[in-house]
C-alpha beads as a LAMMPS data file, in Angstrom:
LAMMPS data file: protein, C-alpha beads

116 atoms
115 bonds

1 atom types
1 bond types

-500.0 500.0 xlo xhi
-500.0 500.0 ylo yhi
-500.0 500.0 zlo zhi

Masses

1 110.0

Atoms # bond

1 1 1 145.848 81.964 424.498
2 1 1 146.583 78.503 425.852
3 1 1 150.170 77.738 426.718
4 1 1 151.557 74.272 427.410
5 1 1 154.984 73.910 428.998
6 1 1 156.422 70.420 429.183
7 1 1 159.118 69.062 431.444
8 1 1 160.524 65.754 432.605
9 1 1 162.067 64.140 429.563
10 1 1 165.492 62.545 429.554
11 1 1 167.443 59.325 429.387
12 1 1 166.232 56.189 431.155
13 1 1 167.337 52.568 431.079
14 1 1 165.033 49.807 429.802
15 1 1 162.657 48.789 432.566
16 1 1 162.936 52.179 434.228
17 1 1 160.411 54.941 434.839
18 1 1 160.018 58.560 433.844
19 1 1 157.365 61.174 434.523
20 1 1 156.401 63.925 432.105
21 1 1 154.547 67.072 433.147
22 1 1 152.594 69.590 431.103
23 1 1 151.690 72.895 432.760
24 1 1 148.511 74.380 431.235
25 1 1 147.671 78.092 431.336
26 1 1 145.530 80.644 429.548
27 1 1 142.107 79.035 429.630
28 1 1 139.845 76.684 431.565
29 1 1 141.789 73.451 432.021
30 1 1 138.727 71.358 432.822
31 1 1 137.041 71.759 429.433
32 1 1 139.987 70.565 427.368
33 1 1 140.636 67.123 425.963
34 1 1 144.212 66.455 427.019
35 1 1 146.498 64.153 425.077
36 1 1 150.066 62.921 425.101
37 1 1 151.440 62.192 421.648
38 1 1 154.837 60.910 420.635
39 1 1 156.850 60.950 417.462
40 1 1 159.768 58.622 416.835
41 1 1 162.227 59.005 413.947
42 1 1 160.738 57.607 410.757
43 1 1 157.352 56.954 412.351
44 1 1 154.016 58.756 412.379
45 1 1 152.992 60.756 415.401
46 1 1 151.089 58.444 417.760
47 1 1 148.577 59.339 420.463
48 1 1 149.620 57.388 423.553
49 1 1 147.340 58.675 426.330
50 1 1 144.247 60.806 426.645
51 1 1 141.945 62.146 429.345
52 1 1 138.585 63.524 428.271
53 1 1 136.855 66.465 430.001
54 1 1 134.628 63.871 431.649
55 1 1 137.644 62.082 433.067
56 1 1 137.729 59.029 430.812
57 1 1 141.206 57.707 430.136
58 1 1 142.277 56.139 426.858
59 1 1 145.612 54.572 426.025
60 1 1 147.347 53.182 422.982
61 1 1 147.666 49.402 423.078
62 1 1 151.439 49.758 423.062
63 1 1 151.442 51.506 426.466
64 1 1 148.425 50.007 428.257
65 1 1 149.347 48.769 431.717
66 1 1 152.633 50.709 431.676
67 1 1 151.711 54.388 431.257
68 1 1 149.321 56.382 433.426
69 1 1 147.986 59.837 432.578
70 1 1 146.599 62.222 435.166
71 1 1 144.983 65.680 435.313
72 1 1 145.628 67.725 438.447
73 1 1 142.975 70.450 438.511
74 1 1 144.528 72.201 441.501
75 1 1 147.716 72.945 439.592
76 1 1 146.424 72.728 435.988
77 1 1 148.999 70.070 435.239
78 1 1 148.704 67.071 432.954
79 1 1 151.176 64.288 433.638
80 1 1 152.299 61.004 432.116
81 1 1 153.870 58.394 434.372
82 1 1 155.817 55.951 432.235
83 1 1 156.837 52.627 433.769
84 1 1 158.534 49.465 432.493
85 1 1 159.925 51.465 429.653
86 1 1 161.182 49.924 426.443
87 1 1 163.456 51.088 423.665
88 1 1 160.342 51.479 421.483
89 1 1 159.202 54.256 423.825
90 1 1 162.061 56.441 422.593
91 1 1 160.476 59.489 420.962
92 1 1 159.736 63.170 421.306
93 1 1 156.652 63.468 423.502
94 1 1 154.135 66.265 423.006
95 1 1 151.377 67.531 425.245
96 1 1 148.218 68.527 423.377
97 1 1 145.083 70.370 424.519
98 1 1 142.022 70.487 422.316
99 1 1 138.438 71.666 422.447
100 1 1 136.450 71.708 419.233
101 1 1 138.180 72.101 415.893
102 1 1 139.540 75.608 416.296
103 1 1 141.229 75.320 419.653
104 1 1 144.106 72.884 419.353
105 1 1 147.360 73.621 421.179
106 1 1 150.718 71.864 421.460
107 1 1 153.609 71.888 423.857
108 1 1 157.178 72.311 422.672
109 1 1 157.977 68.612 422.927
110 1 1 160.380 66.787 425.202
111 1 1 162.854 64.071 424.230
112 1 1 162.589 60.687 425.926
113 1 1 165.352 58.169 425.261
114 1 1 165.290 54.600 426.547
115 1 1 168.739 53.088 426.315
116 1 1 171.452 51.339 428.309

Bonds

1 1 1 2
2 1 2 3
3 1 3 4
4 1 4 5
5 1 5 6
6 1 6 7
7 1 7 8
8 1 8 9
9 1 9 10
10 1 10 11
11 1 11 12
12 1 12 13
13 1 13 14
14 1 14 15
15 1 15 16
16 1 16 17
17 1 17 18
18 1 18 19
19 1 19 20
20 1 20 21
21 1 21 22
22 1 22 23
23 1 23 24
24 1 24 25
25 1 25 26
26 1 26 27
27 1 27 28
28 1 28 29
29 1 29 30
30 1 30 31
31 1 31 32
32 1 32 33
33 1 33 34
34 1 34 35
35 1 35 36
36 1 36 37
37 1 37 38
38 1 38 39
39 1 39 40
40 1 40 41
41 1 41 42
42 1 42 43
43 1 43 44
44 1 44 45
45 1 45 46
46 1 46 47
47 1 47 48
48 1 48 49
49 1 49 50
50 1 50 51
51 1 51 52
52 1 52 53
53 1 53 54
54 1 54 55
55 1 55 56
56 1 56 57
57 1 57 58
58 1 58 59
59 1 59 60
60 1 60 61
61 1 61 62
62 1 62 63
63 1 63 64
64 1 64 65
65 1 65 66
66 1 66 67
67 1 67 68
68 1 68 69
69 1 69 70
70 1 70 71
71 1 71 72
72 1 72 73
73 1 73 74
74 1 74 75
75 1 75 76
76 1 76 77
77 1 77 78
78 1 78 79
79 1 79 80
80 1 80 81
81 1 81 82
82 1 82 83
83 1 83 84
84 1 84 85
85 1 85 86
86 1 86 87
87 1 87 88
88 1 88 89
89 1 89 90
90 1 90 91
91 1 91 92
92 1 92 93
93 1 93 94
94 1 94 95
95 1 95 96
96 1 96 97
97 1 97 98
98 1 98 99
99 1 99 100
100 1 100 101
101 1 101 102
102 1 102 103
103 1 103 104
104 1 104 105
105 1 105 106
106 1 106 107
107 1 107 108
108 1 108 109
109 1 109 110
110 1 110 111
111 1 111 112
112 1 112 113
113 1 113 114
114 1 114 115
115 1 115 116
């Protein structure tokens, strides 16, 4: 059974940076499509960053040039470096691992707040 444990959320000022980590265990990290999603109050859950098993990175337009996702195969960790943060980035962030339709796993979520 895949487990995803997130860390790194918190409060940051506008323009600041924050790094989220997602520790993956229970299966073969390399075969999973890894995603970071976020959900803000009153808004739909949004996929913000993705790394495919082949290593291709995809980002939402709202975070392109500011957020960087990474997969560390040595430690089975999926990270999201968030720079030049804005108040619109305030949300609960979720790590997601998926392969096929039947294997879709979520982390517990971590709160990120961008505010003075």
